[in-house]
PDB file with SEQRES, HELIX, SHEET and CRYST1 records, atoms N, CA, C and O in Angstrom:
SEQRES   1 A   82  MET SER ASN GLY GLU LYS SER ALA SER ALA VAL TRP LYS          
SEQRES   2 A   82  LYS TRP LYS SER ASN HIS GLY THR MET GLN SER GLU LYS          
SEQRES   3 A   82  LEU ASP ASP MET SER GLN GLU ASP LYS LEU GLU LEU MET          
SEQRES   4 A   82  PHE GLU CYS ILE ASP ILE TRP HIS PHE VAL MET ASN LEU          
SEQRES   5 A   82  PHE LEU GLY LEU LYS LEU ASP SER LYS ASP ILE TYR THR          
SEQRES   6 A   82  LEU TYR MET LEU LYS ASN PHE GLU ASN LEU ASN ARG TYR          
SEQRES   7 A   82  ASN ASN GLY TYR                                              
HELIX    1 AA1 SER A    7  TRP A   12  5                                   6    
HELIX    2 AA2 HIS A   19  SER A   24  1                                   6    
HELIX    3 AA3 LEU A   27  ASP A   29  5                                   3    
HELIX    4 AA4 GLN A   32  GLY A   55  1                                  24    
HELIX    5 AA5 SER A   60  ASN A   79  1                                  20    
CRYST1    1.000    1.000    1.000  90.00  90.00  90.00 P 1           1          
ATOM      1  N   MET A   1       0.804  -1.224  -0.010  1.00  0.00           N  
ATOM      2  CA  MET A   1      -0.012   0.007   0.009  1.00  0.00           C  
ATOM      3  C   MET A   1       0.878   1.237  -0.012  1.00  0.00           C  
ATOM      4  O   MET A   1       2.083   1.192   0.236  1.00  0.00           O  
ATOM      5  N   SER A   2       0.215   2.327  -0.320  1.00  0.00           N  
ATOM      6  CA  SER A   2       0.892   3.592  -0.411  1.00  0.00           C  
ATOM      7  C   SER A   2       1.144   4.241   0.943  1.00  0.00           C  
ATOM      8  O   SER A   2       0.296   4.182   1.834  1.00  0.00           O  
ATOM      9  N   ASN A   3       2.304   4.856   1.093  1.00  0.00           N  
ATOM     10  CA  ASN A   3       2.539   5.676   2.254  1.00  0.00           C  
ATOM     11  C   ASN A   3       2.743   7.125   1.898  1.00  0.00           C  
ATOM     12  O   ASN A   3       3.015   7.953   2.768  1.00  0.00           O  
ATOM     13  N   GLY A   4       2.609   7.448   0.586  1.00  0.00           N  
ATOM     14  CA  GLY A   4       2.730   8.806   0.118  1.00  0.00           C  
ATOM     15  C   GLY A   4       4.155   9.300   0.041  1.00  0.00           C  
ATOM     16  O   GLY A   4       4.398  10.478  -0.223  1.00  0.00           O  
ATOM     17  N   GLU A   5       5.115   8.392   0.274  1.00  0.00           N  
ATOM     18  CA  GLU A   5       6.539   8.790   0.235  1.00  0.00           C  
ATOM     19  C   GLU A   5       7.225   8.460  -1.069  1.00  0.00           C  
ATOM     20  O   GLU A   5       8.359   8.883  -1.294  1.00  0.00           O  
ATOM     21  N   LYS A   6       6.567   7.719  -1.926  1.00  0.00           N  
ATOM     22  CA  LYS A   6       7.188   7.294  -3.153  1.00  0.00           C  
ATOM     23  C   LYS A   6       7.340   8.490  -4.074  1.00  0.00           C  
ATOM     24  O   LYS A   6       6.614   9.474  -3.935  1.00  0.00           O  
ATOM     25  N   SER A   7       8.264   8.421  -5.005  1.00  0.00           N  
ATOM     26  CA  SER A   7       8.615   9.568  -5.854  1.00  0.00           C  
ATOM     27  C   SER A   7       7.460  10.068  -6.675  1.00  0.00           C  
ATOM     28  O   SER A   7       7.341  11.272  -6.900  1.00  0.00           O  
ATOM     29  N   ALA A   8       6.597   9.172  -7.134  1.00  0.00           N  
ATOM     30  CA  ALA A   8       5.481   9.567  -8.027  1.00  0.00           C  
ATOM     31  C   ALA A   8       4.524  10.540  -7.323  1.00  0.00           C  
ATOM     32  O   ALA A   8       3.882  11.362  -7.976  1.00  0.00           O  
ATOM     33  N   SER A   9       4.434  10.446  -6.040  1.00  0.00           N  
ATOM     34  CA  SER A   9       3.506  11.336  -5.307  1.00  0.00           C  
ATOM     35  C   SER A   9       3.946  12.828  -5.423  1.00  0.00           C  
ATOM     36  O   SER A   9       3.183  13.736  -5.093  1.00  0.00           O  
ATOM     37  N   ALA A  10       5.159  13.041  -5.889  1.00  0.00           N  
ATOM     38  CA  ALA A  10       5.679  14.430  -6.052  1.00  0.00           C  
ATOM     39  C   ALA A  10       5.089  15.125  -7.281  1.00  0.00           C  
ATOM     40  O   ALA A  10       5.249  16.332  -7.463  1.00  0.00           O  
ATOM     41  N   VAL A  11       4.408  14.348  -8.114  1.00  0.00           N  
ATOM     42  CA  VAL A  11       3.815  14.961  -9.380  1.00  0.00           C  
ATOM     43  C   VAL A  11       3.026  16.232  -9.038  1.00  0.00           C  
ATOM     44  O   VAL A  11       3.169  17.255  -9.708  1.00  0.00           O  
ATOM     45  N   TRP A  12       2.187  16.158  -7.985  1.00  0.00           N  
ATOM     46  CA  TRP A  12       1.406  17.351  -7.625  1.00  0.00           C  
ATOM     47  C   TRP A  12       1.695  17.892  -6.222  1.00  0.00           C  
ATOM     48  O   TRP A  12       0.908  18.661  -5.670  1.00  0.00           O  
ATOM     49  N   LYS A  13       2.806  17.491  -5.666  1.00  0.00           N  
ATOM     50  CA  LYS A  13       3.204  18.011  -4.331  1.00  0.00           C  
ATOM     51  C   LYS A  13       4.442  18.922  -4.524  1.00  0.00           C  
ATOM     52  O   LYS A  13       5.580  18.454  -4.513  1.00  0.00           O  
ATOM     53  N   LYS A  14       4.190  20.196  -4.696  1.00  0.00           N  
ATOM     54  CA  LYS A  14       5.241  21.129  -5.014  1.00  0.00           C  
ATOM     55  C   LYS A  14       6.267  21.201  -3.910  1.00  0.00           C  
ATOM     56  O   LYS A  14       7.396  21.604  -4.188  1.00  0.00           O  
ATOM     57  N   TRP A  15       5.968  20.849  -2.705  1.00  0.00           N  
ATOM     58  CA  TRP A  15       6.930  20.907  -1.640  1.00  0.00           C  
ATOM     59  C   TRP A  15       7.965  19.781  -1.659  1.00  0.00           C  
ATOM     60  O   TRP A  15       8.966  19.812  -0.943  1.00  0.00           O  
ATOM     61  N   LYS A  16       7.695  18.816  -2.479  1.00  0.00           N  
ATOM     62  CA  LYS A  16       8.655  17.655  -2.575  1.00  0.00           C  
ATOM     63  C   LYS A  16       9.873  18.084  -3.427  1.00  0.00           C  
ATOM     64  O   LYS A  16       9.729  18.821  -4.402  1.00  0.00           O  
ATOM     65  N   SER A  17      11.033  17.623  -3.052  1.00  0.00           N  
ATOM     66  CA  SER A  17      12.268  18.060  -3.725  1.00  0.00           C  
ATOM     67  C   SER A  17      12.315  17.591  -5.180  1.00  0.00           C  
ATOM     68  O   SER A  17      12.975  18.235  -5.994  1.00  0.00           O  
ATOM     69  N   ASN A  18      11.661  16.527  -5.527  1.00  0.00           N  
ATOM     70  CA  ASN A  18      11.687  15.963  -6.908  1.00  0.00           C  
ATOM     71  C   ASN A  18      10.423  16.361  -7.720  1.00  0.00           C  
ATOM     72  O   ASN A  18      10.149  15.736  -8.744  1.00  0.00           O  
ATOM     73  N   HIS A  19       9.678  17.348  -7.302  1.00  0.00           N  
ATOM     74  CA  HIS A  19       8.473  17.747  -7.949  1.00  0.00           C  
ATOM     75  C   HIS A  19       8.705  18.059  -9.437  1.00  0.00           C  
ATOM     76  O   HIS A  19       7.978  17.554 -10.292  1.00  0.00           O  
ATOM     77  N   GLY A  20       9.693  18.872  -9.742  1.00  0.00           N  
ATOM     78  CA  GLY A  20       9.961  19.270 -11.096  1.00  0.00           C  
ATOM     79  C   GLY A  20      10.331  18.077 -11.983  1.00  0.00           C  
ATOM     80  O   GLY A  20       9.926  17.993 -13.143  1.00  0.00           O  
ATOM     81  N   THR A  21      11.089  17.186 -11.422  1.00  0.00           N  
ATOM     82  CA  THR A  21      11.471  15.959 -12.195  1.00  0.00           C  
ATOM     83  C   THR A  21      10.254  15.115 -12.511  1.00  0.00           C  
ATOM     84  O   THR A  21      10.065  14.685 -13.649  1.00  0.00           O  
ATOM     85  N   MET A  22       9.433  14.878 -11.506  1.00  0.00           N  
ATOM     86  CA  MET A  22       8.255  14.053 -11.710  1.00  0.00           C  
ATOM     87  C   MET A  22       7.229  14.682 -12.583  1.00  0.00           C  
ATOM     88  O   MET A  22       6.486  13.991 -13.280  1.00  0.00           O  
ATOM     89  N   GLN A  23       7.172  16.045 -12.557  1.00  0.00           N  
ATOM     90  CA  GLN A  23       6.199  16.758 -13.426  1.00  0.00           C  
ATOM     91  C   GLN A  23       6.565  16.544 -14.899  1.00  0.00           C  
ATOM     92  O   GLN A  23       5.679  16.473 -15.751  1.00  0.00           O  
ATOM     93  N   SER A  24       7.831  16.444 -15.194  1.00  0.00           N  
ATOM     94  CA  SER A  24       8.258  16.308 -16.602  1.00  0.00           C  
ATOM     95  C   SER A  24       8.344  14.867 -17.098  1.00  0.00           C  
ATOM     96  O   SER A  24       8.558  14.624 -18.286  1.00  0.00           O  
ATOM     97  N   GLU A  25       8.172  13.897 -16.165  1.00  0.00           N  
ATOM     98  CA  GLU A  25       8.245  12.507 -16.564  1.00  0.00           C  
ATOM     99  C   GLU A  25       6.924  12.042 -17.224  1.00  0.00           C  
ATOM    100  O   GLU A  25       5.853  12.342 -16.697  1.00  0.00           O  
ATOM    101  N   LYS A  26       6.972  11.362 -18.293  1.00  0.00           N  
ATOM    102  CA  LYS A  26       5.820  10.883 -18.994  1.00  0.00           C  
ATOM    103  C   LYS A  26       5.296   9.648 -18.274  1.00  0.00           C  
ATOM    104  O   LYS A  26       6.072   8.854 -17.742  1.00  0.00           O  
ATOM    105  N   LEU A  27       3.952   9.488 -18.259  1.00  0.00           N  
ATOM    106  CA  LEU A  27       3.360   8.344 -17.585  1.00  0.00           C  
ATOM    107  C   LEU A  27       3.882   7.014 -18.138  1.00  0.00           C  
ATOM    108  O   LEU A  27       4.114   6.069 -17.384  1.00  0.00           O  
ATOM    109  N   ASP A  28       4.063   6.950 -19.441  1.00  0.00           N  
ATOM    110  CA  ASP A  28       4.535   5.703 -20.084  1.00  0.00           C  
ATOM    111  C   ASP A  28       5.964   5.366 -19.611  1.00  0.00           C  
ATOM    112  O   ASP A  28       6.355   4.200 -19.663  1.00  0.00           O  
ATOM    113  N   ASP A  29       6.711   6.306 -19.176  1.00  0.00           N  
ATOM    114  CA  ASP A  29       8.050   6.122 -18.722  1.00  0.00           C  
ATOM    115  C   ASP A  29       8.194   5.770 -17.224  1.00  0.00           C  
ATOM    116  O   ASP A  29       9.288   5.438 -16.767  1.00  0.00           O  
ATOM    117  N   MET A  30       7.113   5.843 -16.488  1.00  0.00           N  
ATOM    118  CA  MET A  30       7.079   5.573 -15.046  1.00  0.00           C  
ATOM    119  C   MET A  30       7.071   4.047 -14.808  1.00  0.00           C  
ATOM    120  O   MET A  30       6.536   3.263 -15.591  1.00  0.00           O  
ATOM    121  N   SER A  31       7.670   3.699 -13.727  1.00  0.00           N  
ATOM    122  CA  SER A  31       7.621   2.283 -13.284  1.00  0.00           C  
ATOM    123  C   SER A  31       6.206   1.916 -12.878  1.00  0.00           C  
ATOM    124  O   SER A  31       5.385   2.800 -12.632  1.00  0.00           O  
ATOM    125  N   GLN A  32       5.911   0.642 -12.804  1.00  0.00           N  
ATOM    126  CA  GLN A  32       4.605   0.170 -12.360  1.00  0.00           C  
ATOM    127  C   GLN A  32       4.395   0.636 -10.949  1.00  0.00           C  
ATOM    128  O   GLN A  32       3.266   0.988 -10.609  1.00  0.00           O  
ATOM    129  N   GLU A  33       5.391   0.665 -10.107  1.00  0.00           N  
ATOM    130  CA  GLU A  33       5.250   1.101  -8.751  1.00  0.00           C  
ATOM    131  C   GLU A  33       4.838   2.590  -8.714  1.00  0.00           C  
ATOM    132  O   GLU A  33       3.970   2.972  -7.929  1.00  0.00           O  
ATOM    133  N   ASP A  34       5.455   3.414  -9.555  1.00  0.00           N  
ATOM    134  CA  ASP A  34       5.098   4.828  -9.571  1.00  0.00           C  
ATOM    135  C   ASP A  34       3.692   5.034 -10.125  1.00  0.00           C  
ATOM    136  O   ASP A  34       2.970   5.911  -9.651  1.00  0.00           O  
ATOM    137  N   LYS A  35       3.295   4.250 -11.108  1.00  0.00           N  
ATOM    138  CA  LYS A  35       1.941   4.381 -11.641  1.00  0.00           C  
ATOM    139  C   LYS A  35       0.952   4.022 -10.543  1.00  0.00           C  
ATOM    140  O   LYS A  35      -0.050   4.713 -10.357  1.00  0.00           O  
ATOM    141  N   LEU A  36       1.233   2.916  -9.796  1.00  0.00           N  
ATOM    142  CA  LEU A  36       0.351   2.535  -8.717  1.00  0.00           C  
ATOM    143  C   LEU A  36       0.258   3.630  -7.651  1.00  0.00           C  
ATOM    144  O   LEU A  36      -0.817   3.883  -7.109  1.00  0.00           O  
ATOM    145  N   GLU A  37       1.376   4.268  -7.358  1.00  0.00           N  
ATOM    146  CA  GLU A  37       1.389   5.371  -6.396  1.00  0.00           C  
ATOM    147  C   GLU A  37       0.451   6.502  -6.905  1.00  0.00           C  
ATOM    148  O   GLU A  37      -0.296   7.076  -6.112  1.00  0.00           O  
ATOM    149  N   LEU A  38       0.484   6.811  -8.173  1.00  0.00           N  
ATOM    150  CA  LEU A  38      -0.400   7.833  -8.736  1.00  0.00           C  
ATOM    151  C   LEU A  38      -1.830   7.482  -8.591  1.00  0.00           C  
ATOM    152  O   LEU A  38      -2.670   8.338  -8.314  1.00  0.00           O  
ATOM    153  N   MET A  39      -2.135   6.162  -8.786  1.00  0.00           N  
ATOM    154  CA  MET A  39      -3.530   5.687  -8.635  1.00  0.00           C  
ATOM    155  C   MET A  39      -3.963   5.841  -7.163  1.00  0.00           C  
ATOM    156  O   MET A  39      -5.094   6.256  -6.908  1.00  0.00           O  
ATOM    157  N   PHE A  40      -3.101   5.521  -6.198  1.00  0.00           N  
ATOM    158  CA  PHE A  40      -3.415   5.693  -4.796  1.00  0.00           C  
ATOM    159  C   PHE A  40      -3.645   7.181  -4.489  1.00  0.00           C  
ATOM    160  O   PHE A  40      -4.553   7.519  -3.729  1.00  0.00           O  
ATOM    161  N   GLU A  41      -2.840   8.058  -5.066  1.00  0.00           N  
ATOM    162  CA  GLU A  41      -3.016   9.508  -4.854  1.00  0.00           C  
ATOM    163  C   GLU A  41      -4.377   9.957  -5.412  1.00  0.00           C  
ATOM    164  O   GLU A  41      -5.055  10.787  -4.806  1.00  0.00           O  
ATOM    165  N   CYS A  42      -4.765   9.411  -6.552  1.00  0.00           N  
ATOM    166  CA  CYS A  42      -6.077   9.714  -7.131  1.00  0.00           C  
ATOM    167  C   CYS A  42      -7.193   9.250  -6.226  1.00  0.00           C  
ATOM    168  O   CYS A  42      -8.197   9.947  -6.075  1.00  0.00           O  
ATOM    169  N   ILE A  43      -7.039   8.084  -5.619  1.00  0.00           N  
ATOM    170  CA  ILE A  43      -8.057   7.568  -4.671  1.00  0.00           C  
ATOM    171  C   ILE A  43      -8.139   8.522  -3.473  1.00  0.00           C  
ATOM    172  O   ILE A  43      -9.237   8.814  -3.000  1.00  0.00           O  
ATOM    173  N   ASP A  44      -7.006   9.008  -2.980  1.00  0.00           N  
ATOM    174  CA  ASP A  44      -7.046   9.975  -1.894  1.00  0.00           C  
ATOM    175  C   ASP A  44      -7.824  11.231  -2.241  1.00  0.00           C  
ATOM    176  O   ASP A  44      -8.599  11.736  -1.429  1.00  0.00           O  
ATOM    177  N   ILE A  45      -7.616  11.730  -3.444  1.00  0.00           N  
ATOM    178  CA  ILE A  45      -8.348  12.878  -3.897  1.00  0.00           C  
ATOM    179  C   ILE A  45      -9.837  12.598  -4.015  1.00  0.00           C  
ATOM    180  O   ILE A  45     -10.671  13.413  -3.622  1.00  0.00           O  
ATOM    181  N   TRP A  46     -10.155  11.439  -4.559  1.00  0.00           N  
ATOM    182  CA  TRP A  46     -11.583  11.044  -4.700  1.00  0.00           C  
ATOM    183  C   TRP A  46     -12.239  10.958  -3.333  1.00  0.00           C  
ATOM    184  O   TRP A  46     -13.369  11.410  -3.149  1.00  0.00           O  
ATOM    185  N   HIS A  47     -11.520  10.371  -2.366  1.00  0.00           N  
ATOM    186  CA  HIS A  47     -12.025  10.226  -1.000  1.00  0.00           C  
ATOM    187  C   HIS A  47     -12.311  11.608  -0.407  1.00  0.00           C  
ATOM    188  O   HIS A  47     -13.346  11.829   0.222  1.00  0.00           O  
ATOM    189  N   PHE A  48     -11.392  12.510  -0.617  1.00  0.00           N  
ATOM    190  CA  PHE A  48     -11.531  13.866  -0.084  1.00  0.00           C  
ATOM    191  C   PHE A  48     -12.799  14.533  -0.673  1.00  0.00           C  
ATOM    192  O   PHE A  48     -13.599  15.103   0.068  1.00  0.00           O  
ATOM    193  N   VAL A  49     -12.971  14.459  -1.979  1.00  0.00           N  
ATOM    194  CA  VAL A  49     -14.062  15.084  -2.729  1.00  0.00           C  
ATOM    195  C   VAL A  49     -15.388  14.388  -2.262  1.00  0.00           C  
ATOM    196  O   VAL A  49     -16.384  15.073  -2.029  1.00  0.00           O  
ATOM    197  N   MET A  50     -15.395  13.111  -2.134  1.00  0.00           N  
ATOM    198  CA  MET A  50     -16.634  12.431  -1.671  1.00  0.00           C  
ATOM    199  C   MET A  50     -17.056  12.883  -0.275  1.00  0.00           C  
ATOM    200  O   MET A  50     -18.246  13.006   0.014  1.00  0.00           O  
ATOM    201  N   ASN A  51     -16.071  13.127   0.585  1.00  0.00           N  
ATOM    202  CA  ASN A  51     -16.329  13.618   1.913  1.00  0.00           C  
ATOM    203  C   ASN A  51     -16.932  15.081   1.815  1.00  0.00           C  
ATOM    204  O   ASN A  51     -17.824  15.446   2.582  1.00  0.00           O  
ATOM    205  N   LEU A  52     -16.445  15.833   0.915  1.00  0.00           N  
ATOM    206  CA  LEU A  52     -17.039  17.198   0.710  1.00  0.00           C  
ATOM    207  C   LEU A  52     -18.477  17.092   0.291  1.00  0.00           C  
ATOM    208  O   LEU A  52     -19.336  17.810   0.803  1.00  0.00           O  
ATOM    209  N   PHE A  53     -18.762  16.160  -0.680  1.00  0.00           N  
ATOM    210  CA  PHE A  53     -20.157  15.971  -1.136  1.00  0.00           C  
ATOM    211  C   PHE A  53     -21.029  15.545   0.022  1.00  0.00           C  
ATOM    212  O   PHE A  53     -22.140  16.050   0.179  1.00  0.00           O  
ATOM    213  N   LEU A  54     -20.537  14.608   0.849  1.00  0.00           N  
ATOM    214  CA  LEU A  54     -21.312  14.170   2.006  1.00  0.00           C  
ATOM    215  C   LEU A  54     -21.549  15.324   2.997  1.00  0.00           C  
ATOM    216  O   LEU A  54     -22.631  15.474   3.564  1.00  0.00           O  
ATOM    217  N   GLY A  55     -20.509  16.118   3.178  1.00  0.00           N  
ATOM    218  CA  GLY A  55     -20.615  17.251   4.117  1.00  0.00           C  
ATOM    219  C   GLY A  55     -21.660  18.243   3.642  1.00  0.00           C  
ATOM    220  O   GLY A  55     -22.324  18.885   4.456  1.00  0.00           O  
ATOM    221  N   LEU A  56     -21.813  18.374   2.325  1.00  0.00           N  
ATOM    222  CA  LEU A  56     -22.814  19.267   1.726  1.00  0.00           C  
ATOM    223  C   LEU A  56     -24.159  18.620   1.588  1.00  0.00           C  
ATOM    224  O   LEU A  56     -25.106  19.236   1.099  1.00  0.00           O  
ATOM    225  N   LYS A  57     -24.258  17.334   2.032  1.00  0.00           N  
ATOM    226  CA  LYS A  57     -25.478  16.577   1.951  1.00  0.00           C  
ATOM    227  C   LYS A  57     -26.018  16.403   0.565  1.00  0.00           C  
ATOM    228  O   LYS A  57     -27.227  16.443   0.335  1.00  0.00           O  
ATOM    229  N   LEU A  58     -25.086  16.204  -0.378  1.00  0.00           N  
ATOM    230  CA  LEU A  58     -25.427  15.966  -1.759  1.00  0.00           C  
ATOM    231  C   LEU A  58     -25.582  14.439  -1.979  1.00  0.00           C  
ATOM    232  O   LEU A  58     -24.784  13.637  -1.494  1.00  0.00           O  
ATOM    233  N   ASP A  59     -26.620  14.084  -2.715  1.00  0.00           N  
ATOM    234  CA  ASP A  59     -26.766  12.716  -3.049  1.00  0.00           C  
ATOM    235  C   ASP A  59     -26.358  12.467  -4.531  1.00  0.00           C  
ATOM    236  O   ASP A  59     -25.972  13.408  -5.225  1.00  0.00           O  
ATOM    237  N   SER A  60     -26.441  11.263  -4.990  1.00  0.00           N  
ATOM    238  CA  SER A  60     -25.939  10.987  -6.380  1.00  0.00           C  
ATOM    239  C   SER A  60     -26.727  11.770  -7.433  1.00  0.00           C  
ATOM    240  O   SER A  60     -26.166  12.180  -8.449  1.00  0.00           O  
ATOM    241  N   LYS A  61     -28.021  11.978  -7.194  1.00  0.00           N  
ATOM    242  CA  LYS A  61     -28.795  12.770  -8.167  1.00  0.00           C  
ATOM    243  C   LYS A  61     -28.365  14.202  -8.190  1.00  0.00           C  
ATOM    244  O   LYS A  61     -28.246  14.795  -9.263  1.00  0.00           O  
ATOM    245  N   ASP A  62     -28.128  14.779  -7.030  1.00  0.00           N  
ATOM    246  CA  ASP A  62     -27.589  16.136  -6.966  1.00  0.00           C  
ATOM    247  C   ASP A  62     -26.248  16.245  -7.677  1.00  0.00           C  
ATOM    248  O   ASP A  62     -26.027  17.153  -8.479  1.00  0.00           O  
ATOM    249  N   ILE A  63     -25.379  15.328  -7.380  1.00  0.00           N  
ATOM    250  CA  ILE A  63     -24.018  15.385  -7.999  1.00  0.00           C  
ATOM    251  C   ILE A  63     -24.142  15.300  -9.543  1.00  0.00           C  
ATOM    252  O   ILE A  63     -23.484  16.041 -10.273  1.00  0.00           O  
ATOM    253  N   TYR A  64     -25.024  14.354 -10.022  1.00  0.00           N  
ATOM    254  CA  TYR A  64     -25.174  14.158 -11.425  1.00  0.00           C  
ATOM    255  C   TYR A  64     -25.736  15.411 -12.088  1.00  0.00           C  
ATOM    256  O   TYR A  64     -25.248  15.848 -13.130  1.00  0.00           O  
ATOM    257  N   THR A  65     -26.775  15.985 -11.467  1.00  0.00           N  
ATOM    258  CA  THR A  65     -27.401  17.159 -12.045  1.00  0.00           C  
ATOM    259  C   THR A  65     -26.465  18.344 -12.081  1.00  0.00           C  
ATOM    260  O   THR A  65     -26.412  19.062 -13.080  1.00  0.00           O  
ATOM    261  N   LEU A  66     -25.718  18.563 -10.998  1.00  0.00           N  
ATOM    262  CA  LEU A  66     -24.742  19.653 -10.986  1.00  0.00           C  
ATOM    263  C   LEU A  66     -23.628  19.462 -11.952  1.00  0.00           C  
ATOM    264  O   LEU A  66     -23.164  20.415 -12.579  1.00  0.00           O  
ATOM    265  N   TYR A  67     -23.175  18.192 -12.087  1.00  0.00           N  
ATOM    266  CA  TYR A  67     -22.110  17.880 -13.051  1.00  0.00           C  
ATOM    267  C   TYR A  67     -22.599  18.179 -14.488  1.00  0.00           C  
ATOM    268  O   TYR A  67     -21.878  18.794 -15.273  1.00  0.00           O  
ATOM    269  N   MET A  68     -23.825  17.741 -14.823  1.00  0.00           N  
ATOM    270  CA  MET A  68     -24.340  18.003 -16.178  1.00  0.00           C  
ATOM    271  C   MET A  68     -24.517  19.487 -16.465  1.00  0.00           C  
ATOM    272  O   MET A  68     -24.223  19.945 -17.569  1.00  0.00           O  
ATOM    273  N   LEU A  69     -25.000  20.251 -15.467  1.00  0.00           N  
ATOM    274  CA  LEU A  69     -25.100  21.685 -15.657  1.00  0.00           C  
ATOM    275  C   LEU A  69     -23.728  22.328 -15.888  1.00  0.00           C  
ATOM    276  O   LEU A  69     -23.572  23.150 -16.791  1.00  0.00           O  
ATOM    277  N   LYS A  70     -22.749  21.960 -15.084  1.00  0.00           N  
ATOM    278  CA  LYS A  70     -21.449  22.533 -15.250  1.00  0.00           C  
ATOM    279  C   LYS A  70     -20.771  22.069 -16.530  1.00  0.00           C  
ATOM    280  O   LYS A  70     -20.068  22.839 -17.184  1.00  0.00           O  
ATOM    281  N   ASN A  71     -20.983  20.819 -16.880  1.00  0.00           N  
ATOM    282  CA  ASN A  71     -20.417  20.330 -18.141  1.00  0.00           C  
ATOM    283  C   ASN A  71     -20.952  21.075 -19.357  1.00  0.00           C  
ATOM    284  O   ASN A  71     -20.218  21.387 -20.295  1.00  0.00           O  
ATOM    285  N   PHE A  72     -22.275  21.356 -19.312  1.00  0.00           N  
ATOM    286  CA  PHE A  72     -22.946  22.123 -20.387  1.00  0.00           C  
ATOM    287  C   PHE A  72     -22.342  23.510 -20.499  1.00  0.00           C  
ATOM    288  O   PHE A  72     -22.064  24.000 -21.594  1.00  0.00           O  
ATOM    289  N   GLU A  73     -22.144  24.137 -19.339  1.00  0.00           N  
ATOM    290  CA  GLU A  73     -21.485  25.471 -19.329  1.00  0.00           C  
ATOM    291  C   GLU A  73     -20.063  25.424 -19.913  1.00  0.00           C  
ATOM    292  O   GLU A  73     -19.668  26.276 -20.708  1.00  0.00           O  
ATOM    293  N   ASN A  74     -19.328  24.423 -19.499  1.00  0.00           N  
ATOM    294  CA  ASN A  74     -17.966  24.301 -19.972  1.00  0.00           C  
ATOM    295  C   ASN A  74     -17.875  24.050 -21.480  1.00  0.00           C  
ATOM    296  O   ASN A  74     -17.015  24.609 -22.160  1.00  0.00           O  
ATOM    297  N   LEU A  75     -18.769  23.205 -21.992  1.00  0.00           N  
ATOM    298  CA  LEU A  75     -18.835  22.947 -23.429  1.00  0.00           C  
ATOM    299  C   LEU A  75     -19.203  24.199 -24.186  1.00  0.00           C  
ATOM    300  O   LEU A  75     -18.658  24.450 -25.261  1.00  0.00           O  
ATOM    301  N   ASN A  76     -20.123  24.998 -23.648  1.00  0.00           N  
ATOM    302  CA  ASN A  76     -20.482  26.270 -24.311  1.00  0.00           C  
ATOM    303  C   ASN A  76     -19.257  27.195 -24.328  1.00  0.00           C  
ATOM    304  O   ASN A  76     -18.991  27.858 -25.331  1.00  0.00           O  
ATOM    305  N   ARG A  77     -18.531  27.236 -23.239  1.00  0.00           N  
ATOM    306  CA  ARG A  77     -17.364  28.125 -23.199  1.00  0.00           C  
ATOM    307  C   ARG A  77     -16.332  27.620 -24.220  1.00  0.00           C  
ATOM    308  O   ARG A  77     -15.738  28.423 -24.940  1.00  0.00           O  
ATOM    309  N   TYR A  78     -16.123  26.342 -24.285  1.00  0.00           N  
ATOM    310  CA  TYR A  78     -15.183  25.797 -25.242  1.00  0.00           C  
ATOM    311  C   TYR A  78     -15.567  26.108 -26.650  1.00  0.00           C  
ATOM    312  O   TYR A  78     -14.726  26.528 -27.444  1.00  0.00           O  
ATOM    313  N   ASN A  79     -16.869  25.907 -26.998  1.00  0.00           N  
ATOM    314  CA  ASN A  79     -17.352  26.160 -28.330  1.00  0.00           C  
ATOM    315  C   ASN A  79     -17.347  27.646 -28.719  1.00  0.00           C  
ATOM    316  O   ASN A  79     -17.366  27.993 -29.900  1.00  0.00           O  
ATOM    317  N   ASN A  80     -17.322  28.496 -27.716  1.00  0.00           N  
ATOM    318  CA  ASN A  80     -17.324  29.972 -27.972  1.00  0.00           C  
ATOM    319  C   ASN A  80     -15.998  30.573 -27.795  1.00  0.00           C  
ATOM    320  O   ASN A  80     -15.912  31.797 -27.694  1.00  0.00           O  
ATOM    321  N   GLY A  81     -14.908  29.790 -27.747  1.00  0.00           N  
ATOM    322  CA  GLY A  81     -13.564  30.343 -27.709  1.00  0.00           C  
ATOM    323  C   GLY A  81     -13.146  30.864 -26.324  1.00  0.00           C  
ATOM    324  O   GLY A  81     -12.301  31.755 -26.239  1.00  0.00           O  
ATOM    325  N   TYR A  82     -13.698  30.350 -25.290  1.00  0.00           N  
ATOM    326  CA  TYR A  82     -13.356  30.825 -23.915  1.00  0.00           C  
ATOM    327  C   TYR A  82     -11.964  30.587 -23.557  1.00  0.00           C  
ATOM    328  O   TYR A  82     -11.543  30.929 -22.452  1.00  0.00           O  
TER     329      TYR A  82                                                      
END                                                                             
């Protein structure tokens, strides 16, 4: 399991000494261990976001509706050169 100390976790942790190096590394060039570390980091982010949704008392229907509204807005911005 991840302990957050592997080098791949520096991809989005600017305080880590190897942040710049990991930012420039291509995903295809990373080891399987580093890719797994990135997946664990994504799960941590997902867990944090889900806790925010729960704290706001949003259910799956709320999340879906808000997502679709925001996605529509973003597509309009993209299509209009935003």
